[in-house]
N, C-alpha and C positions, 0 to 999 in steps of 0.2 A: 820279247822273245828270249827265253832262257837257253842255257847251253844244251840241254836235252832236246829242245825243240829244233835247234840248229842242226844237231847231229841227225835227228830224224829227217829233217828236210834234205840234208845232204844225201842220206841213204835213199830216200824216195826219189830224189832227182836223178841219181845214178841209175835207178831201176826204171823209172817211168818217163823221164824227160830227155835225158841225154841221148839214148839210143834212137828216139823217134826223129825222123827227118825234120829239119828246121822250117817247117811251113805251118802256118796257123790252121790250115784245113786238115792237117794230120793231128794237131793238138786238140782241136775242138771235140772230135769223137772220143778221144782219150779222157778229156775232162768230164764230158757228159757221162761216160761209163763209170768213172770214178765216183761221182756223186750218186748215180743210180745204184751202184753196188753198195755204197755206204748206207743209204737209207734202207734198202731192202734187207741187207745183212743184219743191220741193227734190229729190225723188226723180227727177223727170223731167229736171231740170238735170244731175244726176250721170249719168243714163243717156245724155244727149247727149254728155257728156264721155267716157264709156266708149267710145262709137262714134266719137269725135273729129269730131263735127259742129259744130265751133267757129264756122264761118262762118254756118251756118243757125240757130245756137242762139238768138239774140235773137228772130227772127221766130217760131220754133217755140214758144218759151216764151210769147210773147204770144198765139198761136193756142190754145195749151194752156190758158192762163188763162181766155180767153173761153169756150172749150168747156166747161170744168169749171163755170164760173159759170152758163152756160145750163142745164147738167144739174142743178145744185143748185137753180136757180130752178124747174125743172119738179117737183123733189121737194117744194119748198115749196108749189107750186100744189096738188099732191096732198094735202098735209097741211093747209094752211090757205090756201085761195084768197083769203080776205079780206085777209090780210097781204100776200100776193104782189101782189095787184091794187093795193093802196094804196101800196106801196113803189115800184112801177114801175121806172124806170131807176136809182133809188137802190140797188137790190140789186146793181148792178155796181160800186159804189164800192170794195168790198174788193179788186177786181182791181187798181186803182191803188195802194191801200194796201200790198198785198203786194209790189209792185215797189219801193216806198219802204223797207219794213222789211227785206225779205229780201236776201240776197247770192246772186245766181244767175250773175252774169257775171264775177266776180272770185274765184271759189272753185275754180279749176281744180286747184290743188295740194292742196286739202283732201280728207280722207277723207269718206266718206258720213256717218259718225257725227258728226264734228266739224261738218260743214255742217248736218246735221239738228238737232243740239243747239243750235247757234248761232242758226239761223233760228227754231226753235220757242221759244227763250228770248225773243227779241225779240217774237214773236207773243204769247207767254203774258203777258209784262209789259204789253203794250199792251191785251190782252184784259181784264185786271184793271182797268186804267185806264178802258177803254171801258164795262165793266159798271158800275162805280161812277158814271160819267158819266150813263149812261142811267137807272140806279136813282134817283139824286138828282133828275134832272129829272122822273121819273115821280112820285116821292113829293111833292116840294115844289111842282111845277107843277100836278099834277093830283090829288094826294091819293090815289093808288092805287099798287098794284104789279100789273103786268099781264103776262100770258103769252099767247103764241099757242097756240091749241087748234084742232082740226079744225073745230069749229063756229063759230069766229071769234076772239073775244077773251075771255079770263078776267080779270076785274078784282077785286082785293082792295081794297075801300074802306078808307081809313085816316082817323082823326079828325084832319084837318089844317085849316089856314086857306087852302087852295089857291084858294078862290073869291075871295079878295081880290087886287087888282091887283098888289101887291108880290110875291106868290107866283106868280101866273100869268106873270109876266115870265120866270121861269126855263124855262118851256115854249116860249118864242119863240126865234127864231134869235139875236137880240142877247143874250138870256139864256144861250144855249148858248155863245156866244163868251166871255162873262164867266166862266161856270162853267169852261170849258176853261182859261182863264188862271189861275183860282184853283187848280184841281187841279194844273196844271203847276207853279205856284209852290210849292204844298205839297209835291209830290214832290221838287222841287229842294231845298227846305229840309231835308226828311227825309234826303235823300241826303248833303247837306253835314254834317248833324248826325251821321249814322252814320260818315262819314269822319273827323270830328273825334274821335269816341269810339275808332275803330280806331287812329288815330294816337296818341292818348293812351295806349292800352293798349300799343302797340309801344314808346313811349318809357319807360313804366313797366317793361316787361320788360327793356329795354336797361339801365336804371338798376340793376335788381336783378342782372343778370348782371355789370355792372361792379363791384358791391360784392362 
């Protein structure tokens, strides 16, 4: 994970993760919409390039994102009205996150396959990060693992100490900021450690070839 990726994850976390309540059942629709928007917007972007609508492309992509988000919210209302009502405008945050993570305006020379794989790779990595983020807040902050269901909310109660104030802190917005920083620091450390191992392996193979 390079420095630019860390800054991008910080920005997207502040927009999409931190404002959302610290329950997994709020995070799952957000993650789903993020990936849905990414794949559909990538296809729509390449369609605009195919018809050479370069001038209208930015505004068309913005309108397309908003339209798909509204449609997805209507589907969530049909599936789980309680979740959709509670989230309110927070459901539209993935629209901004997709614009930060995806490459839609500088991929004119890319093939559809390369553009789709690249954008979905970014979306997939961030989705894993977001899932861990919401799961940890749910477990530590509330002592539950929760899922959205048509009847409302399904909660799996866990034997934790979430009712003590040091643990409920992680369910708050300040706790979300701290947790986001800790996760990003951990990802950066893992990335650097893996890079060191790869470099060591390359040097070892080079040494064997020289001998």
